[in-house]
C-alpha positions as CSV (number, residue, x, y, z in Angstrom):
1,M,0.0,0.0,0.0
2,V,1.3,3.5,-0.9
3,E,1.4,5.9,2.0
4,K,0.0,9.4,1.1
5,T,0.6,12.6,3.1
6,A,-1.3,15.7,2.4
7,I,-0.4,19.3,3.0
8,Q,-2.6,22.3,2.6
9,L,-1.4,25.2,0.4
10,T,-3.0,28.6,-0.1
11,P,-2.7,30.1,-3.5
12,T,-0.5,33.3,-3.8
13,K,-1.8,36.0,-6.2
14,I,0.9,37.7,-8.3
15,K,-0.2,40.2,-11.0
16,G,-3.6,38.6,-11.5
17,S,-2.4,35.0,-11.6
18,K,-2.5,32.4,-8.8
19,Y,0.4,30.2,-7.9
20,L,1.0,27.3,-5.5
21,L,4.3,27.9,-3.8
22,I,6.3,24.8,-2.8
23,P,7.7,25.1,0.8
24,K,11.5,25.1,0.9
25,D,11.7,21.9,3.0
26,L,9.4,20.0,0.7
27,A,11.3,21.2,-2.4
28,R,14.6,19.9,-0.8
29,L,12.9,16.6,0.1
30,L,11.7,16.1,-3.4
31,E,14.9,17.4,-4.9
32,I,13.1,20.1,-6.9
33,E,15.7,22.4,-8.4
34,D,15.5,25.6,-10.4
35,E,16.0,23.6,-13.6
36,S,13.3,21.0,-12.7
37,I,10.3,20.6,-14.9
38,L,6.9,19.7,-13.3
39,N,4.0,18.4,-15.4
40,L,0.5,19.1,-14.0
41,T,-2.5,16.9,-14.6
42,I,-6.0,17.4,-13.2
43,E,-7.8,14.2,-12.2
44,E,-11.4,13.7,-11.2
45,S,-12.0,11.8,-8.0
46,S,-15.0,11.0,-5.7
47,K,-14.0,14.1,-3.6
48,G,-13.7,16.5,-6.6
49,Q,-10.8,17.5,-8.7
50,R,-7.2,17.1,-7.7
51,L,-3.9,18.3,-9.0
52,V,-1.2,15.7,-9.7
53,Y,2.3,16.8,-10.4
54,A,5.0,14.7,-12.0
55,I,8.6,15.9,-11.4
56,L,10.9,15.3,-14.4
57,G,14.5,14.7,-13.5
58,R,17.5,15.4,-15.7
59,S,17.4,11.9,-17.1
60,G,13.8,12.3,-18.2
61,N,12.4,9.9,-15.6
62,A,9.1,10.9,-14.0
63,I,8.4,10.6,-10.3
64,E,4.7,10.9,-9.4
65,N,3.8,12.7,-6.2
């Protein structure tokens, strides 16, 4: 069984757009760097929509979070 942990993020508004900021400790844990590419998909679930990010590493391997 895959263990899931949730954190609650509040969108930050910058010049009319909204962003989800990744806390520094979480970015370090997930090894997200300035050059990292994240793909976002939106999935439907019984509880509504959810955002799913895939972090692409330098080798092109995707890690789902």
